KEZA-708495 format. One record per residue (C-alpha): residue number from 1; residue in three letters; y, z, x. Coordinates in pm, whole numbers, plus 50000, padded with zeros to 5 digits. Each point is the difference from the previous one (the first is absolute). Example, Ala and Ser with C-alpha at 12.3 -4.5 7.8 and 13.67 -1.06 7.14 Angstrom:
<r num="1" residu="ala" north="49550" up="50780" east="51230"/>
<r num="2" residu="ser" north="50344" up="49934" east="50137"/>
//
This chain:
<r num="1" residu="met" north="19993" up="45832" east="05125"/>
<r num="2" residu="arg" north="49933" up="50069" east="50326"/>
<r num="3" residu="asp" north="49779" up="49956" east="50345"/>
<r num="4" residu="met" north="49770" up="50207" east="50172"/>
<r num="5" residu="ser" north="49818" up="49894" east="50306"/>
<r num="6" residu="gly" north="49633" up="50170" east="50024"/>
<r num="7" residu="leu" north="49818" up="50056" east="50347"/>
<r num="8" residu="thr" north="49837" up="49664" east="50031"/>
<r num="9" residu="glu" north="50144" up="49781" east="50189"/>
<r num="10" residu="glu" north="49959" up="49641" east="49837"/>
<r num="11" residu="ser" north="50272" up="50071" east="49702"/>
<r num="12" residu="gly" north="50017" up="49593" east="49941"/>
<r num="13" residu="arg" north="49798" up="49776" east="49766"/>
<r num="14" residu="arg" north="49771" up="50176" east="49682"/>
<r num="15" residu="glu" north="50039" up="50339" east="50212"/>
<r num="16" residu="ser" north="50258" up="50155" east="49764"/>
<r num="17" residu="val" north="49871" up="50223" east="49664"/>
<r num="18" residu="leu" north="50311" up="50022" east="49758"/>
<r num="19" residu="ile" north="49989" up="50360" east="49776"/>
<r num="20" residu="val" north="50207" up="49929" east="49686"/>
<r num="21" residu="asp" north="50051" up="50359" east="49825"/>
<r num="22" residu="asp" north="50331" up="50140" east="49859"/>
<r num="23" residu="asp" north="49861" up="50323" east="50138"/>
<r num="24" residu="val" north="50116" up="50107" east="50325"/>
<r num="25" residu="ile" north="49716" up="50215" east="50130"/>
<r num="26" residu="asn" north="49724" up="49747" east="49821"/>
<r num="27" residu="arg" north="50135" up="49779" east="50246"/>
<r num="28" residu="ala" north="50008" up="50251" east="50271"/>
<r num="29" residu="ile" north="49633" up="50095" east="49975"/>
<r num="30" residu="leu" north="49905" up="49652" east="49962"/>
<r num="31" residu="ser" north="50181" up="49901" east="50282"/>
<r num="32" residu="his" north="49856" up="50299" east="50228"/>
<r num="33" residu="ile" north="49611" up="49840" east="49926"/>
<r num="34" residu="phe" north="50092" up="49666" east="50101"/>
<r num="35" residu="ser" north="50233" up="50033" east="50228"/>
<r num="36" residu="pro" north="49764" up="50016" east="50277"/>
<r num="37" residu="his" north="49830" up="49676" east="49924"/>
<r num="38" residu="tyr" north="50269" up="49749" east="49831"/>
<r num="39" residu="his" north="50373" up="49959" east="50034"/>
<r num="40" residu="ile" north="50163" up="50147" east="49671"/>
<r num="41" residu="arg" north="50265" up="49903" east="49785"/>
<r num="42" residu="glu" north="50159" up="50171" east="49733"/>
<r num="43" residu="ala" north="50155" up="49896" east="49673"/>
<r num="44" residu="glu" north="50124" up="50296" east="49715"/>
<r num="45" residu="asp" north="49952" up="49733" east="49678"/>
<r num="46" residu="gly" north="49841" up="49753" east="49891"/>
<r num="47" residu="arg" north="50259" up="49748" east="50032"/>
<r num="48" residu="ala" north="50062" up="50069" east="50385"/>
<r num="49" residu="gly" north="49641" up="50010" east="49994"/>
<r num="50" residu="leu" north="49931" up="49649" east="49872"/>
<r num="51" residu="arg" north="50327" up="49837" east="50220"/>
<r num="52" residu="glu" north="49834" up="50182" east="50296"/>
<r num="53" residu="ile" north="49667" up="49798" east="49955"/>
<r num="54" residu="leu" north="50161" up="49692" east="49888"/>
<r num="55" residu="arg" north="50199" up="49998" east="50340"/>
<r num="56" residu="gly" north="49692" up="49983" east="50195"/>
<r num="57" residu="pro" north="49641" up="49995" east="49852"/>
<r num="58" residu="asp" north="49831" up="49883" east="50329"/>
<r num="59" residu="glu" north="50125" up="50335" east="50189"/>
<r num="60" residu="leu" north="49804" up="50244" east="49716"/>
<r num="61" residu="cys" north="49637" up="50058" east="50039"/>
<r num="62" residu="ala" north="50060" up="50247" east="49663"/>
<r num="63" residu="val" north="50224" up="50153" east="49746"/>
<r num="64" residu="leu" north="49976" up="50305" east="49858"/>
<r num="65" residu="leu" north="50161" up="50020" east="49669"/>
<r num="66" residu="asp" north="50145" up="50314" east="49766"/>
<r num="67" residu="val" north="49958" up="49881" east="49602"/>
<r num="68" residu="val" north="50279" up="50240" east="49897"/>
<r num="69" residu="met" north="50315" up="49905" east="50163"/>
<r num="70" residu="pro" north="50333" up="49919" east="49891"/>
<r num="71" residu="glu" north="50226" up="49668" east="50014"/>
<r num="72" residu="met" north="49648" up="49800" east="49976"/>
<r num="73" residu="asp" north="49651" up="50165" east="49954"/>
<r num="74" residu="gly" north="49666" up="49936" east="50210"/>
<r num="75" residu="leu" north="49843" up="49786" east="49723"/>
<r num="76" residu="glu" north="50266" up="49754" east="49949"/>
<r num="77" residu="val" north="49976" up="49959" east="50408"/>
<r num="78" residu="val" north="49689" up="49955" east="49937"/>
<r num="79" residu="arg" north="50038" up="49726" east="49771"/>
<r num="80" residu="arg" north="50265" up="49822" east="50164"/>
<r num="81" residu="leu" north="49766" up="49997" east="50355"/>
<r num="82" residu="his" north="49706" up="49859" east="49740"/>
<r num="83" residu="ala" north="50262" up="49717" east="49860"/>
<r num="84" residu="ala" north="50087" up="49900" east="50380"/>
<r num="85" residu="gly" north="49633" up="50001" east="50079"/>
<r num="86" residu="met" north="50023" up="50242" east="50292"/>
<r num="87" residu="leu" north="49725" up="50243" east="49898"/>
<r num="88" residu="glu" north="49727" up="49799" east="50129"/>
<r num="89" residu="lys" north="50142" up="50021" east="50344"/>
<r num="90" residu="leu" north="50130" up="50364" east="50009"/>
<r num="91" residu="pro" north="49840" up="50317" east="49869"/>
<r num="92" residu="val" north="50216" up="50226" east="49798"/>
<r num="93" residu="phe" north="49857" up="50343" east="49878"/>
<r num="94" residu="leu" north="50160" up="50249" east="49757"/>
<r num="95" residu="ile" north="49970" up="50326" east="50070"/>
<r num="96" residu="thr" north="50188" up="50232" east="49706"/>
<r num="97" residu="ala" north="49891" up="50248" east="49755"/>
<r num="98" residu="glu" north="50124" up="49885" east="49707"/>
<r num="99" residu="ala" north="49858" up="49679" east="49903"/>
<r num="100" residu="ser" north="49803" up="49957" east="49714"/>
<r num="101" residu="asp" north="49679" up="49792" east="49895"/>
<r num="102" residu="gly" north="50197" up="49719" east="49866"/>
<r num="103" residu="val" north="50210" up="50004" east="50333"/>
<r num="104" residu="val" north="49746" up="49973" east="50225"/>
<r num="105" residu="lys" north="49810" up="49738" east="49803"/>
<r num="106" residu="glu" north="50293" up="49764" east="50044"/>
<r num="107" residu="ala" north="50020" up="50092" east="50317"/>
<r num="108" residu="tyr" north="49684" up="49877" east="50124"/>
<r num="109" residu="gly" north="49979" up="49695" east="49782"/>
<r num="110" residu="leu" north="50329" up="49890" east="50193"/>
<r num="111" residu="gly" north="49826" up="50082" east="50308"/>
<r num="112" residu="val" north="50081" up="50364" east="50132"/>
<r num="113" residu="ile" north="49736" up="50060" east="50287"/>
<r num="114" residu="asp" north="49970" up="50378" east="49893"/>
<r num="115" residu="val" north="50153" up="50298" east="49805"/>
<r num="116" residu="ile" north="50002" up="50289" east="50214"/>
<r num="117" residu="thr" north="50100" up="50333" east="49798"/>
<r num="118" residu="lys" north="50229" up="50291" east="50125"/>
<r num="119" residu="pro" north="50026" up="50220" east="50169"/>
<r num="120" residu="val" north="49839" up="49789" east="50276"/>
<r num="121" residu="val" north="49701" up="50146" east="50189"/>
<r num="122" residu="pro" north="50102" up="49819" east="50376"/>
<r num="123" residu="tyr" north="49700" up="49929" east="50101"/>
<r num="124" residu="val" north="49891" up="49867" east="49711"/>
<r num="125" residu="val" north="50306" up="49787" east="49947"/>
<r num="126" residu="glu" north="50008" up="49948" east="50364"/>
<r num="127" residu="arg" north="49660" up="49840" east="50014"/>
<r num="128" residu="arg" north="49995" up="49828" east="49644"/>
<r num="129" residu="val" north="50338" up="49780" east="50081"/>
<r num="130" residu="gln" north="49899" up="49934" east="50391"/>
<r num="131" residu="ser" north="49640" up="49869" east="49854"/>
<r num="132" residu="val" north="50146" up="49746" east="49842"/>
<r num="133" residu="ile" north="50262" up="49885" east="50233"/>
<r num="134" residu="glu" north="49771" up="49954" east="50249"/>
<r num="135" residu="leu" north="49808" up="49747" east="49723"/>
<r num="136" residu="phe" north="50282" up="49831" east="49959"/>
<r num="137" residu="gln" north="50089" up="49999" east="50372"/>
<r num="138" residu="ala" north="49633" up="49862" east="50112"/>
<r num="139" residu="arg" north="50058" up="49682" east="49681"/>
<r num="140" residu="arg" north="50285" up="49894" east="50188"/>
<r num="141" residu="arg" north="49843" up="50033" east="50288"/>
<r num="142" residu="leu" north="49682" up="49786" east="49901"/>
<r num="143" residu="ser" north="50238" up="49723" east="49841"/>
<r num="144" residu="gln" north="50163" up="50010" east="50312"/>
<r num="145" residu="thr" north="49689" up="49932" east="50178"/>
<r num="146" residu="val" north="49874" up="49726" east="49775"/>
<r num="147" residu="glu" north="50358" up="49804" east="50010"/>
<r num="148" residu="thr" north="49958" up="50017" east="50379"/>
<r num="149" residu="gln" north="49673" up="49882" east="49982"/>
<r num="150" residu="gln" north="50030" up="49758" east="49762"/>
<r num="151" residu="glu" north="50340" up="49858" east="50193"/>
<r num="152" residu="arg" north="49805" up="49978" east="50330"/>
<r num="153" residu="leu" north="49664" up="49788" east="49799"/>
<r num="154" residu="leu" north="50234" up="49763" east="49865"/>
<r num="155" residu="lys" north="50186" up="49937" east="50317"/>
<r num="156" residu="gln" north="49641" up="49958" east="50213"/>
<r num="157" residu="gln" north="49900" up="49716" east="49668"/>
<r num="158" residu="gly" north="50349" up="49857" east="50022"/>
<r num="159" residu="met" north="50056" up="50075" east="49631"/>
<r num="160" residu="leu" north="49777" up="49685" east="49923"/>
<r num="161" residu="leu" north="49700" up="50149" east="49821"/>
<r num="162" residu="ala" north="50122" up="50095" east="49650"/>
<r num="163" residu="gln" north="49607" up="50127" east="49954"/>
<r num="164" residu="thr" north="50053" up="50290" east="50307"/>
<r num="165" residu="arg" north="50371" up="50011" east="49860"/>
<r num="166" residu="gln" north="49849" up="50107" east="49665"/>
<r num="167" residu="met" north="49711" up="50224" east="50153"/>
<r num="168" residu="val" north="50304" up="50250" east="50215"/>
<r num="169" residu="arg" north="50233" up="49991" east="49675"/>
<r num="170" residu="leu" north="49632" up="50129" east="49784"/>
<r num="171" residu="ser" north="49933" up="50283" east="50247"/>
<r num="172" residu="gln" north="50384" up="50152" east="50003"/>
<r num="173" residu="gly" north="49996" up="50042" east="49635"/>
<r num="174" residu="met" north="49631" up="50085" east="49955"/>
<r num="175" residu="val" north="50021" up="50220" east="50319"/>
<r num="176" residu="glu" north="50287" up="50185" east="49859"/>
<r num="177" residu="ser" north="49852" up="50055" east="49637"/>
<r num="178" residu="leu" north="49660" up="50148" east="50125"/>
<r num="179" residu="ala" north="50208" up="50235" east="50266"/>
<r num="180" residu="ala" north="50266" up="50114" east="49756"/>
<r num="181" residu="ala" north="49679" up="50088" east="49715"/>
<r num="182" residu="ile" north="49781" up="50133" east="50290"/>
<r num="183" residu="glu" north="50245" up="50220" east="50132"/>
<r num="184" residu="phe" north="50051" up="50148" east="49657"/>
<r num="185" residu="arg" north="49615" up="50018" east="49903"/>
<r num="186" residu="ser" north="49753" up="50241" east="50126"/>
<r num="187" residu="glu" north="49765" up="49967" east="50369"/>
<r num="188" residu="glu" north="49692" up="49844" east="49755"/>
<r num="189" residu="ser" north="50261" up="49734" east="49882"/>
<r num="190" residu="gly" north="49913" up="49758" east="50278"/>
<r num="191" residu="asn" north="49625" up="50021" east="49888"/>
<r num="192" residu="his" north="50077" up="49978" east="49608"/>
<r num="193" residu="val" north="50187" up="49634" east="50047"/>
<r num="194" residu="arg" north="49720" up="49876" east="50154"/>
<r num="195" residu="arg" north="49733" up="50098" east="49755"/>
<r num="196" residu="ile" north="50194" up="49903" east="49728"/>
<r num="197" residu="ser" north="50005" up="49648" east="50186"/>
<r num="198" residu="asp" north="49653" up="50046" east="50060"/>
<r num="199" residu="ile" north="49884" up="50036" east="49648"/>
<r num="200" residu="thr" north="50219" up="49737" east="49879"/>
<r num="201" residu="arg" north="49865" up="49752" east="50198"/>
<r num="202" residu="lys" north="49676" up="50144" east="49915"/>
<r num="203" residu="leu" north="50019" up="49934" east="49647"/>
<r num="204" residu="leu" north="50222" up="49695" east="50005"/>
<r num="205" residu="leu" north="49689" up="49809" east="50184"/>
<r num="206" residu="asp" north="49714" up="50140" east="49908"/>
<r num="207" residu="thr" north="50020" up="50008" east="49626"/>
<r num="208" residu="glu" north="50102" up="49840" east="49682"/>
<r num="209" residu="leu" north="50398" up="50146" east="50029"/>
<r num="210" residu="gly" north="50102" up="49749" east="50292"/>
<r num="211" residu="gln" north="49850" up="49649" east="49828"/>
<r num="212" residu="gly" north="50290" up="49766" east="50000"/>
<r num="213" residu="leu" north="50132" up="50130" east="50364"/>
<r num="214" residu="arg" north="49925" up="49842" east="50310"/>
<r num="215" residu="arg" north="49945" up="50207" east="50317"/>
<r num="216" residu="ser" north="50347" up="49935" east="50100"/>
<r num="217" residu="asp" north="50111" up="50145" east="49672"/>
<r num="218" residu="val" north="49841" up="50297" east="50029"/>
<r num="219" residu="arg" north="50040" up="50091" east="50398"/>
<r num="220" residu="gln" north="50374" up="49981" east="49862"/>
<r num="221" residu="ile" north="49921" up="50214" east="49718"/>
<r num="222" residu="ala" north="49825" up="50267" east="50254"/>
<r num="223" residu="leu" north="50316" up="50027" east="50209"/>
<r num="224" residu="ala" north="50260" up="50058" east="49702"/>
<r num="225" residu="ser" north="49801" up="50259" east="49893"/>
<r num="226" residu="val" north="50078" up="50246" east="50327"/>
<r num="227" residu="leu" north="50356" up="49985" east="49836"/>
<r num="228" residu="his" north="49899" up="50125" east="49657"/>
<r num="229" residu="asp" north="50198" up="50345" east="50062"/>
<r num="230" residu="val" north="50264" up="49883" east="50255"/>
<r num="231" residu="gly" north="50201" up="50103" east="49733"/>
<r num="232" residu="lys" north="49938" up="50357" east="50063"/>
<r num="233" residu="ile" north="50231" up="49993" east="50282"/>
<r num="234" residu="ala" north="50285" up="50107" east="49715"/>
<r num="235" residu="val" north="49796" up="50310" east="49879"/>
<r num="236" residu="pro" north="50153" up="50298" east="50154"/>
<r num="237" residu="asp" north="49752" up="50165" east="50236"/>
<r num="238" residu="ala" north="50032" up="50333" east="49782"/>
<r num="239" residu="ile" north="49806" up="49819" east="49694"/>
<r num="240" residu="leu" north="49781" up="49742" east="50261"/>
<r num="241" residu="asn" north="49838" up="50233" east="50139"/>
<r num="242" residu="lys" north="49976" up="50322" east="49718"/>
<r num="243" residu="pro" north="49676" up="50217" east="50059"/>
<r num="244" residu="gly" north="50024" up="50044" east="49600"/>
<r num="245" residu="arg" north="50048" up="49870" east="49710"/>
<r num="246" residu="leu" north="50301" up="49747" east="49907"/>
<r num="247" residu="thr" north="50242" up="50145" east="49738"/>
<r num="248" residu="ala" north="50041" up="49750" east="49773"/>
<r num="249" residu="glu" north="50388" up="49850" east="50127"/>
<r num="250" residu="glu" north="49829" up="50016" east="50335"/>
<r num="251" residu="phe" north="49753" up="49735" east="49886"/>
<r num="252" residu="glu" north="50298" up="49801" east="49811"/>
<r num="253" residu="ile" north="50072" up="50007" east="50389"/>
<r num="254" residu="met" north="49703" up="49906" east="50107"/>
<r num="255" residu="lys" north="49959" up="49736" east="49779"/>
<r num="256" residu="thr" north="50265" up="49813" east="50159"/>
<r num="257" residu="his" north="49840" up="49878" east="50322"/>
<r num="258" residu="thr" north="49849" up="49704" east="49789"/>
<r num="259" residu="val" north="50320" up="49834" east="49964"/>
<r num="260" residu="gln" north="50180" up="50178" east="50322"/>
<r num="261" residu="gly" north="49715" up="49821" east="50140"/>
<r num="262" residu="glu" north="50071" up="49649" east="49852"/>
<r num="263" residu="arg" north="50373" up="50065" east="50050"/>
<r num="264" residu="leu" north="49925" up="50023" east="50359"/>
<r num="265" residu="leu" north="49786" up="49746" east="50064"/>
<r num="266" residu="glu" north="50242" up="49728" east="49812"/>
<r num="267" residu="arg" north="50237" up="50138" east="50294"/>
<r num="268" residu="ile" north="49853" up="49851" east="50284"/>
<r num="269" residu="pro" north="50049" up="49600" east="50012"/>
<r num="270" residu="gln" north="49788" up="49913" east="50244"/>
<r num="271" residu="leu" north="49717" up="50146" east="49749"/>
<r num="272" residu="his" north="50074" up="49747" east="49754"/>
<r num="273" residu="glu" north="49848" up="49684" east="50180"/>
<r num="274" residu="his" north="49679" up="50196" east="50087"/>
<r num="275" residu="pro" north="49764" up="49900" east="49688"/>
<r num="276" residu="ala" north="49871" up="50359" east="50010"/>
<r num="277" residu="tyr" north="50351" up="50055" east="49864"/>
<r num="278" residu="arg" north="49905" up="49930" east="49605"/>
<r num="279" residu="tyr" north="49716" up="50225" east="50000"/>
<r num="280" residu="ala" north="50166" up="50319" east="50194"/>
<r num="281" residu="val" north="50288" up="50010" east="49771"/>
<r num="282" residu="asp" north="49785" up="49984" east="49729"/>
<r num="283" residu="ile" north="49729" up="50228" east="50113"/>
<r num="284" residu="ala" north="50316" up="50275" east="50071"/>
<r num="285" residu="arg" north="50135" up="49989" east="49689"/>
<r num="286" residu="his" north="49698" up="50000" east="49820"/>
<r num="287" residu="his" north="49694" up="50206" east="50131"/>
<r num="288" residu="his" north="50049" up="50267" east="49781"/>
<r num="289" residu="glu" north="49968" up="49775" east="49678"/>
<r num="290" residu="arg" north="49725" up="50112" east="49770"/>
<r num="291" residu="trp" north="49747" up="49727" east="49764"/>
<r num="292" residu="asp" north="50127" up="50223" east="49706"/>
<r num="293" residu="gly" north="50346" up="49979" east="50057"/>
<r num="294" residu="arg" north="50076" up="50346" east="50105"/>
<r num="295" residu="gly" north="50068" up="49960" east="50374"/>
<r num="296" residu="tyr" north="50351" up="49930" east="50147"/>
<r num="297" residu="pro" north="50317" up="49898" east="50080"/>
<r num="298" residu="asp" north="49906" up="49699" east="49688"/>
<r num="299" residu="gly" north="49758" up="50124" east="49810"/>
<r num="300" residu="leu" north="49770" up="49654" east="50031"/>
<r num="301" residu="lys" north="49681" up="49960" east="49827"/>
<r num="302" residu="gly" north="49671" up="49811" east="50050"/>
<r num="303" residu="glu" north="50059" up="49700" east="50139"/>
<r num="304" residu="glu" north="50364" up="50026" east="50047"/>
<r num="305" residu="ile" north="49934" up="50187" east="50326"/>
<r num="306" residu="ser" north="49874" up="49745" east="50313"/>
<r num="307" residu="val" north="49633" up="50064" east="50097"/>
<r num="308" residu="trp" north="50142" up="50063" east="50359"/>
<r num="309" residu="ala" north="50195" up="50253" east="49856"/>
<r num="310" residu="gln" north="49728" up="50148" east="49801"/>
<r num="311" residu="val" north="49766" up="49991" east="50318"/>
<r num="312" residu="val" north="50211" up="50190" east="50237"/>
<r num="313" residu="ser" north="50095" up="50236" east="49692"/>
<r num="314" residu="leu" north="49590" up="50098" east="49978"/>
<r num="315" residu="ala" north="49975" up="50000" east="50405"/>
<r num="316" residu="asp" north="50290" up="50245" east="50000"/>
<r num="317" residu="val" north="49855" up="50266" east="49751"/>
<r num="318" residu="tyr" north="49688" up="49998" east="50178"/>
<r num="319" residu="asp" north="50112" up="49986" east="50326"/>
<r num="320" residu="ala" north="50203" up="50327" east="49888"/>
<r num="321" residu="leu" north="49731" up="50201" east="49834"/>
<r num="322" residu="ser" north="49773" up="49950" east="50278"/>
<r num="323" residu="cys" north="50234" up="50124" east="50263"/>
<r num="324" residu="lys" north="50176" up="50333" east="50082"/>
<r num="325" residu="arg" north="50382" up="49942" east="49919"/>
<r num="326" residu="val" north="50257" up="50314" east="49982"/>
<r num="327" residu="tyr" north="49984" up="50081" east="49640"/>
<r num="328" residu="lys" north="49589" up="50051" east="49994"/>
<r num="329" residu="asp" north="49649" up="49929" east="50153"/>
<r num="330" residu="ala" north="49814" up="49724" east="50040"/>
<r num="331" residu="phe" north="49769" up="49936" east="49681"/>
<r num="332" residu="pro" north="49612" up="49950" east="50027"/>
<r num="333" residu="arg" north="49897" up="49598" east="49980"/>
<r num="334" residu="gln" north="49783" up="50051" east="49691"/>
<r num="335" residu="arg" north="50299" up="50240" east="49866"/>
<r num="336" residu="val" north="50275" up="49697" east="50125"/>
<r num="337" residu="leu" north="49776" up="49734" east="49772"/>
<r num="338" residu="glu" north="49958" up="50225" east="49716"/>
<r num="339" residu="met" north="50413" up="50051" east="49947"/>
<r num="340" residu="ile" north="50029" up="49602" east="50078"/>
<r num="341" residu="arg" north="49735" up="49926" east="49733"/>
<r num="342" residu="asp" north="50088" up="50219" east="49746"/>
<r num="343" residu="gly" north="50425" up="49909" east="49985"/>
<r num="344" residu="glu" north="50098" up="50371" east="50158"/>
<r num="345" residu="cys" north="50220" up="49814" east="50278"/>
<r num="346" residu="gly" north="50147" up="49748" east="49733"/>
<r num="347" residu="val" north="49772" up="49680" east="49795"/>
<r num="348" residu="phe" north="49969" up="49706" east="50219"/>
<r num="349" residu="asn" north="49870" up="49683" east="49912"/>
<r num="350" residu="pro" north="49607" up="49991" east="49851"/>
<r num="351" residu="lys" north="49962" up="49703" east="50277"/>
<r num="352" residu="leu" north="50192" up="50103" east="50260"/>
<r num="353" residu="leu" north="49786" up="50345" east="49959"/>
<r num="354" residu="glu" north="49664" up="49787" east="49998"/>
<r num="355" residu="cys" north="50033" up="49827" east="50319"/>
<r num="356" residu="phe" north="50159" up="50305" east="50187"/>
<r num="357" residu="phe" north="49686" up="50182" east="49886"/>
<r num="358" residu="ser" north="49792" up="49715" east="50148"/>
<r num="359" residu="val" north="50151" up="50057" east="50363"/>
<r num="360" residu="glu" north="50056" up="50371" east="49997"/>
<r num="361" residu="glu" north="49720" up="50082" east="50188"/>
<r num="362" residu="glu" north="50094" up="49738" east="50293"/>
<r num="363" residu="leu" north="50401" up="50155" east="49970"/>
<r num="364" residu="ser" north="49868" up="50359" east="50015"/>
<r num="365" residu="gly" north="49922" up="49906" east="50356"/>
<r num="366" residu="leu" north="50346" up="49980" east="50104"/>
<r num="367" residu="tyr" north="49994" up="50360" east="50012"/>
<r num="368" residu="gly" north="49712" up="50093" east="50238"/>
<r num="369" residu="lys" north="49656" up="50021" east="49968"/>
<r num="370" residu="glu" north="49977" up="50218" east="49721"/>
<r num="371" residu="gly" north="50239" up="49806" east="49803"/>
<r num="372" residu="pro" north="50271" up="50166" east="49818"/>
<r num="373" residu="ala" north="50002" up="50394" east="50015"/>
//
């Protein structure tokens, strides 16, 4: 293993990129690309690379990892980093010419941020890696800012008001989750989640669907609905923003955003104290279940699906059909209603559809004077 200084003056904490590859030419190419921006560290096999990562993970802002290497291959390095819980905080890229579909799928499942094929295109690999590094650094700055604000507020209050403490802790968890999701979504994400919340609130307050729910319950469900797609932070950008139809393998990866969302919310202990939490985890996991049992991830059927997950599911479909996406144009309003009514986008609870159509004209106002396109 050898150390190489880049042109940046700040080569300390979290400013180093580690290149792990047994080919000296490949290391030199990657070093040339990133040395103007980061302090470069190198390792010539997987075992040496793993030692370097474990020696000082906080000093690294990214790891560029080959797959086929002596001593220990790149996938085994990824497995060990995953077991140590390090892939949530340290972005790891596989850069290889020999990765099979099985290797790629396992790597993404373990938490690798991206797979880049050799031979690399310098400006492409530079942009892809730097974008992720900037994202992770922005999230850390956000977390540090929130923690500073929390400490200041608690000090001002003398740590006497339990409600204030809960509000601050909740804000930290919610802001971090939403920021992570929005940073990985398209530009219309903010409007999308606001519309989902408004549609959910309307259906539960102004139709029979909300019978038995207090207005305070509906407020919490509407709040929880904005986190329905938070798990998409775990979906690779190339799949999330693919302009064309997903392959079967890509769709399987996309489907994991439901369980990933549930896991992400469960890992925010402060959120557990909030009344929206139980709705949020249920909606994140089950908003793609279908009335006929043909949804995912659990194949729930009929009343096995909570009413709030059903409502968010329909709201999500209605909004997706009504708006332009990277993979399609917006459909005209009447076509949207036909597709939902005829089950072209999945089977929904008949009572849910009846309530939806009773207020849809009002919901269409969320999309401007003319309603959905």
